BADO-638222 format. One line per 2 residues: number of its first residue (from 1); their letters; for each residue x, y, z of C-alpha. Coordinates in Angstrom, 1 decimal. Layout:
<recs>
NUM	A	X Y Z; ...
</recs>
This chain:
<recs>
1	MT	-41.3 -4.7 0.4; -43.4 -2.3 -2.0
3	RK	-41.7 0.6 -3.0; -44.2 2.3 -0.5
5	WL	-42.3 0.8 2.6; -39.3 1.0 0.4
7	TL	-39.2 4.5 0.1; -39.3 5.0 4.0
9	VV	-36.8 2.7 5.4; -34.5 4.2 3.3
11	FL	-35.7 8.0 5.0; -35.3 6.7 8.1
13	CL	-31.8 5.0 7.8; -30.7 9.2 6.5
15	AV	-32.5 10.1 9.7; -31.2 8.1 12.8
17	LE	-28.7 9.2 15.1; -27.7 6.1 16.9
19	VS	-25.5 5.8 19.5; -22.8 2.7 20.1
21	LI	-21.4 1.8 23.9; -18.8 -0.4 22.7
23	SV	-15.4 -1.4 26.0; -12.0 -0.7 25.5
25	QG	-9.4 -2.0 28.5; -12.4 -2.1 30.5
27	KS	-13.7 1.2 30.1; -16.5 1.9 27.9
29	YF	-16.6 4.7 25.9; -19.8 6.3 23.8
31	LW	-20.0 6.8 20.3; -21.7 8.8 18.5
33	HR	-22.5 6.8 14.7; -23.5 10.2 11.7
35	LV	-24.1 9.4 8.8; -22.9 12.3 6.4
37	TP	-24.7 11.3 3.2; -26.2 8.2 2.1
39	YC	-22.5 6.4 1.5; -20.7 7.8 4.1
41	LF	-21.0 6.8 8.0; -18.3 7.4 10.5
43	SL	-18.3 7.4 14.1; -16.7 9.6 16.7
45	PA	-16.4 9.6 20.5; -20.0 12.0 22.1
47	GW	-18.9 15.3 23.1; -16.2 15.8 19.5
49	QV	-18.8 18.3 16.9; -18.3 18.0 13.6
51	VD	-17.1 20.9 11.8; -17.7 22.7 8.2
53	TA	-14.9 23.1 7.0; -15.8 24.1 3.4
55	PT	-14.7 27.7 2.6; -17.0 30.3 3.1
57	QV	-18.3 32.2 0.3; -18.2 36.5 0.5
59	KT	-20.5 38.1 -2.1; -19.1 41.8 -2.8
61	DF	-22.0 43.9 -5.1; -20.2 46.2 -7.5
63	SR	-21.1 49.3 -9.1; -20.9 50.9 -12.1
65	YQ	-18.3 53.8 -12.7; -18.5 56.1 -15.2
67	NG	-17.0 59.6 -16.2; -14.8 60.3 -19.2
69	PV	-13.6 58.4 -21.3; -14.3 55.1 -19.8
71	SF	-16.5 53.3 -17.1; -16.0 49.9 -15.0
73	SY	-17.2 48.1 -12.7; -16.1 48.7 -8.8
75	PT	-17.3 47.0 -5.9; -19.4 49.4 -4.0
77	AW	-17.9 49.3 -1.0; -15.1 50.6 -2.3
79	DI	-14.2 54.7 -1.6; -14.0 56.0 -5.5
81	SS	-11.7 59.8 -6.9; -10.9 61.0 -10.3
83	EV	-7.0 63.1 -10.0; -6.2 65.8 -12.6
85	FQ	-2.7 65.4 -13.8; -0.3 68.4 -15.1
87	GG	1.7 68.5 -17.8; -0.3 66.1 -20.7
89	EI	1.0 62.4 -20.2; -1.7 61.5 -18.1
91	LY	-5.6 62.3 -19.4; -7.2 60.6 -16.8
93	HT	-7.6 59.8 -13.4; -9.8 57.3 -11.6
95	GF	-8.2 55.9 -8.0; -10.4 52.9 -6.3
97	RE	-9.1 52.1 -2.2; -10.6 49.5 -0.3
99	PG	-11.4 50.7 2.9; -9.4 50.2 5.8
101	HG	-5.7 48.9 4.6; -7.5 46.7 1.4
103	AH	-6.4 46.7 -2.4; -5.7 49.8 -4.3
105	GF	-5.1 50.9 -7.3; -6.3 53.3 -10.7
107	VQ	-7.2 53.5 -14.2; -5.5 55.8 -15.9
109	VW	-5.7 57.1 -20.1; -2.1 58.6 -21.1
111	RL	-1.4 60.4 -24.1; 1.3 57.3 -26.0
113	QK	3.7 58.2 -29.1; 5.1 54.8 -29.3
115	SL	3.9 50.9 -29.8; 2.4 49.7 -26.0
117	EQ	5.3 46.9 -26.5; 8.0 50.6 -26.6
119	FL	6.1 51.6 -23.7; 5.8 48.4 -21.4
121	DE	9.3 47.1 -22.4; 11.3 50.7 -20.9
123	AK	8.5 50.8 -17.8; 10.3 47.6 -16.9
125	HS	13.8 48.8 -17.2; 13.1 51.7 -14.9
127	AM	10.9 49.9 -12.7; 13.5 47.6 -11.4
129	DR	16.6 50.1 -11.9; 14.2 52.5 -8.8
131	RK	12.4 49.6 -6.6; 12.8 45.6 -6.4
133	IT	10.2 43.3 -8.3; 10.7 40.1 -8.6
135	SY	8.2 36.9 -10.6; 7.6 39.3 -13.0
137	QL	5.2 37.5 -16.1; 4.1 39.6 -18.9
139	NP	0.9 37.4 -21.5; -1.1 38.6 -24.5
141	RQ	-5.0 39.3 -22.8; -8.1 41.3 -24.5
143	VA	-9.1 44.4 -22.6; -11.4 46.3 -23.4
145	GR	-12.5 44.0 -26.5; -8.6 45.2 -27.8
147	PG	-5.5 42.8 -27.7; -3.9 44.0 -24.8
149	FL	-1.2 42.7 -21.6; -1.4 41.7 -18.4
151	LE	1.5 42.5 -16.4; 1.9 41.2 -13.0
153	YN	4.9 41.5 -10.5; 6.1 40.8 -6.9
155	CE	7.4 45.2 -5.6; 8.2 46.7 -2.7
157	GH	5.9 48.9 -2.1; 6.5 52.5 0.2
159	DG	5.6 51.7 3.3; 8.3 48.3 3.3
161	QD	6.6 45.6 2.3; 5.5 43.2 -0.3
163	YR	3.1 44.4 -2.5; 1.2 41.7 -5.8
165	AR	0.5 44.1 -8.9; -2.2 43.5 -11.2
167	EV	-2.2 45.7 -14.3; -3.5 45.6 -17.9
169	FC	-2.8 47.4 -21.1; -4.8 48.5 -24.5
171	QQ	-4.0 51.2 -26.6; -6.2 52.5 -29.4
173	GD	-4.4 55.3 -32.0; -2.3 57.4 -29.1
175	QM	-3.9 56.9 -26.3; -3.5 53.8 -24.2
177	YR	-5.7 52.6 -21.5; -4.3 51.1 -18.3
179	LS	-6.0 49.5 -15.1; -3.7 49.0 -12.0
181	YF	-4.3 47.2 -9.0; -2.2 46.3 -6.0
183	IL	-2.7 45.0 -2.6; -0.3 43.0 -0.1
185	AS	1.3 39.7 -1.4; 0.0 38.4 2.1
187	AD	-3.8 38.8 1.4; -6.5 36.7 0.2
189	QE	-5.2 36.3 -3.8; -8.2 34.3 -5.2
191	RH	-10.1 37.2 -3.2; -8.6 39.9 -5.4
193	QN	-8.3 37.6 -8.2; -12.1 37.3 -9.2
195	IF	-11.8 41.6 -8.2; -9.6 42.2 -10.4
197	DR	-10.4 39.7 -13.2; -14.7 41.1 -12.6
199	MV	-13.4 45.2 -13.1; -11.5 43.8 -16.1
201	DS	-13.9 42.5 -17.8; -16.2 45.1 -17.3
203	LR	-13.8 48.2 -18.5; -15.2 50.1 -22.0
205	II	-13.7 53.0 -23.9; -17.2 55.2 -24.5
207	K	-15.1 57.9 -26.9
</recs>
């Protein structure tokens, strides 16, 4: 058989959808034979449907936000706002929120007169005294091109629901940079992990 005819035969085999009649205990059934890939052929009763159960990837567009000492990227459809705190400890605060009852969080700059490690240790004990904290994990991570920390934990929100928290911290001189991200523990954690990672990777210190 020539190569041209062989190619034609293979093409027809891939395209064919065959119907067969079988008899089981005196009853006849039609079966569809469907070729899924060049290496996989299976049968199913006529009238059944083949459904692709592969997860659909939802594309998230991002925008760049720059105001004051930091810049970062965030999902374009989300709300973003700045707030001024009194007291001089929190020097900068920009919050972000997914429309509806989705993710929320903030980017902050703190005045810090101690080491970042000491601050995180004190914050851990203070938080555990005031609210229910579980699955607490603190690990090193690069943040804005500097050595920092990734903090992950579950906590009970003011609404009584269980939240998953992801936060990163780094220090430059007497200032601490923080990005915090909170989402219901029952939400799609893989999707929000990807958004959080992209926001963290985009964080830049301007001055």
